[in-house]
N, C-alpha and C positions, 0 to 999 in steps of 0.2 A: 503492500499500500503505500510506504512512506517512497519507494523508487516512483512508482506511478506518479504522485502528486510533485516530486521533483520534475519530473520530465515534463508535466502539464504548466507547471510554473516556468518550467526555463522556456517552453514553447509560447506561454504568454508573452513572456519576454522579447522572444525572438518577433514575435506578432507586432510589439509595439515599436520595436526598432525599425522593422521595414514599413510601418506606416509613418515613422518620423522621416525617414530616409525618402520616401516618396513624395512628401510635401516639402523636401528641401532644394535648394539649388545645388545639385550635386558638383556641377562644374567650378562656382565659386568656392564651395567647401574644399573640393580637391588642392585649389590654388591657395587657400588658407592654410591647410595642412603642409601642403609643400614647402611654405615660407618659414616652418619650424626649422632652424640651423640644429645640427648634431650637437652643438657646444650648447644651445639652448634646451635641448631635450637634456643633456646631462646633467643641466642645472634644474631642472624639473626633477629627476631622480634625486638630487641631493636635498632639495626641500621636502619632497616626499621622506625620504629616510630621516629629516629632522622630524618631520610631521610624527612620525610612528615611533621616532624614540621617545617623543613626548608623551604618547601615548603608552608604550612601554612603562616609562618611569612613574606615571600616573597610576599604573597598576601595581608597580614593584613598593611604591609607598605605602600601599591596603595592606600590605603582606609583611608583618614585622618579623616572621620567620626568614623573611629574603633581605640581608643584609644590604644596607645602603652603600654599596662598594662597585668599582667597575666592573670588577669580573661579575658580580651578580646581576648588575645591570645590561650587560652583553649578555647572560643568561635567560634573562627576562625578555630582552629583544628579539632574542631567537624563538622563545617558545611564543612570543604574541606572533610573531611571523608565520610560523606554522599553523597556530590556532586560527589567526585571520582570515589566512588563504582558505581553512576549510567552512569559516563563517560565510566568506565570500560565494564557495560551490554549492552550498546545500541551503534548501528553502527552510530554515529552521529560526527565523526571527534573529540572525544573527547569535545564535546560541550554538550551532553545529559543532563550532570549534573550543568551545569552553570546557566540556569534558577531556578534550586530548591536552588541553593546555594544564589541566590539574594531574592529569596522568603522566604528563612529560616531566613536570617537577616531581613528582614520585618516584617514576621510575630511574630518572637520572640522576637526582640530588637529594632524594628522601623526605622531601617535604610531604607532611600529612595531605591527604586528602581533604580532609574538612577545613584546614585552614585555608589552603587554596581555595577550594570551592567557595569557602567565605570572603575571601579576597575578590575574587573574580566577581562576586556580588556587588559587594562594595564600590569596587573599580567601575562597576556598570552604573552605580548608583551616583557617583562623581562626574561620570561621563553625563549622565541625564540631566544631572542639575546645572553644569556649564553649558550644556544644549541649550538650556531654558535661557540661560543668561545671553548666551549666542544670539540665538534666534530673537530674544526681544530687542536688541540692539539691531539687528538686520530689521525686524520689522519697522522698528522706530524709522529708520531711514527709509523703508517703502512708504510709510505713511504719509511723512513729510517730503515725499518726491513727487512733483507735480506730473513726472512723465509716465508715473506708473499710474495705470487705469484703476477704479475702485473695485472691479472684479479680484484683481490680484492682490490688492489689501483685505479684502475680506477672507481670501484664502491664507494669506499668512496671518491673520487675527485668529482665525480659528485654528489653524495649524499649531499657534503657540498658545492657545487653551487648551487645547489637546494635551500637548506635550506637558503642560504645568500641571493637570490631573493627573496622568499617569506616573509623572515623577514623585508627585506627593503621594499617590498610593503606592509606589513601590518603596518610597521611604517608609512609611509608616507601616508596610508589612515586616519590614524589620526591626524598627524600634519598639513595636508594640508584640513583637514575639509571635504573630498569627499561626506561622508554622507551628510551634509548640502547641499552640491554643487548638488548633485543628488535629494534631497528634493525639493530644489527651483527650478528645471526643472519639477518634477512631480507638484508640487503646482499649475502650470498654466495649468494641464491637468485634463480631468474629473476624472482620476484616483486618481491625487493627493488631488482632491476635497473630495473624500471617505477615503482617507489614512491621512486625516488632522491630526488626534489624534498621528499617528505613527510619521508622518514627524515633528512634534512639539518635540516629545521626542527625535528622533534624532539628531535635532539642538540642542536641550538642552545637550545631552551626547557629542556632539561635542564641546561645551562650556566646561565641563567639562574635556575634554581632554587637550584643548588649557590650562585651567589654571592649569591643574596638571603637564604638560610638563614647563611650563613657571615660576612655581612657587615654584615647589616640587621636585626640581632636585636632593637634597640629598637624598629624600625618592625613586626616581627612582634608584639613585645608591646604595642605600641600598638593594633595592628590588633583583637587579642585583646579589649583592655578595651573597645574600640567596639563589637566584635560582642556582648560580654556585655552592655553597655549597651543594645543593640538587643533582646536578648531581654528585659531586664528591662522595658522599655518596653512590649514587649508584655503583661506582667503588668499593668501601669498601666492600659492599656486594657480588660483584661477587668474588672479591679476598678472602674474609671468605670462601664463598660456594665453590670456587674450593679448599682451603686448608683442608676444612670438608671432602670433598669427596675422598681426597688422593692424589690431584694435588699440587704440592706446588709453584703456578704461581706467577710471579713477579706483581708487581703494574702496570707497564707498559702494560704488557700482559692483566691484568683485566680492564684497561683503554681501551684497542683496542677493545677488546670482547664488552663491554657496548658501545663503539661509534658505532659499526657496529649494534648493537642489536638496538640502538636508532633510526639509520638511516631506518631499516626496519620497526621499530614499526611507524614511521612517516609516511613512504609510504603505509602501509598497515592499516592507522588509522581506516577505515570502517568494520574491522572484531573485534567483541566484545573481550575485552580484549587482543587482541593480540594472540588468541588460534591458533596454528599451525606455525604462521609468526615468532613469537618470540623464540619457540623451534628451527624451522628451523634455525635462525638467529645465535643462540647460537651454534647449530650444526657447522655450516658452518663456523663460526669464529673460534671456538676452533681448528676444524678441520685445517684450514689454519695455525693457529700459533701454535699447539703442534703435528699434525700428528693424534691424536685421537679424532676424532668427538663424541666419546660416552662422554668425560669429559664435553663438552658444554651441552648435553643432559640432563646429570644428574645432571647438573646446574640447568639448564631452569626448570627440574622438580621439585627440590626443591623450587626454585622461585616460580613455580606456585602454588605449595601448600600454601606457603607464601599467593600469592595473595587471593586464595580462602578463606582462613581463614581470611584475613585480611577485604576482602569485605563482608563475612557473619557476622563479628564484625559490621562493619560501616552501615549494613543495619539494624541490632538488634539496633544500636543507634538511626538509623531515626525514628523509632518507638516512641522516647521518646519526638522528637521536631517536633510540628507541622509546614508544608510548606505552610498552605493555609490562608491568610489574609482575615478578611472578612470585608464587607461594605466597610467605606470609608478608609479603611487601602490597599485596593484592587488597588487602584488607583496607579499611578508612579509619 
């Protein structure tokens, strides 16, 4: 069933991409993409490597068992690369690679699964919180930009409201230890008796949440800062790409475009790597701001090329690190 869903969502993405390409001026897009020099493309990869580093550091800070040293930063970077590659190629709400990250840490460096699992959830929380701030700023730019139509402004405001609600719910699930409350309810049922091990694990992870938020507020703040820097580097990449294809965008324009793209990608999480949806978002956002949708699509296609290269590199790196713990190490 999972494989069928994956294929269907992938076909949906390909269909969206086909529609987007049919509505584009392909001749103009080819010229814009061809204008990107090799040195410019290398600079794009440098920016993305830094973007990824900020993301990896944001996660590393949330895992006290992972020392804040350069050696462990490199390990977090590698694990993040591998896990995010699987997040991009699986239709699982950007969660397909999260178990892989936890297993990599357990199998290669002995970090308990419960601790890494808790840190991944906390890192996702800081990412969502920083995304709220990022989208709020982008929405502010959009609302006060006379070039943006009312429809795009309403979409941005609705998207911001939705992200805020989901972030609050996600955070409260950890702070109020809802997993433990559900576990206690299940524990008195026949199903709870069958899932006793899982319930115990959920209770332990909730304890780790409570301990982190009570004792590591500085780490939480540091993770938030790194996550915000991660989103800003995404804007830098869009700004750079648009200049490389021949359109001198302002930083505010790049921020607004990236804001809308992230809103669309969040809403279409089930499409592997955001195929089609990302290109459509770029095309619509650039069209609304510049009057020339091909600028957005050319930017999206260069970024898509970067995605494919990075995912291929990450999967190649994955072959060097086993993700399967054996024997007693396989326990939580």
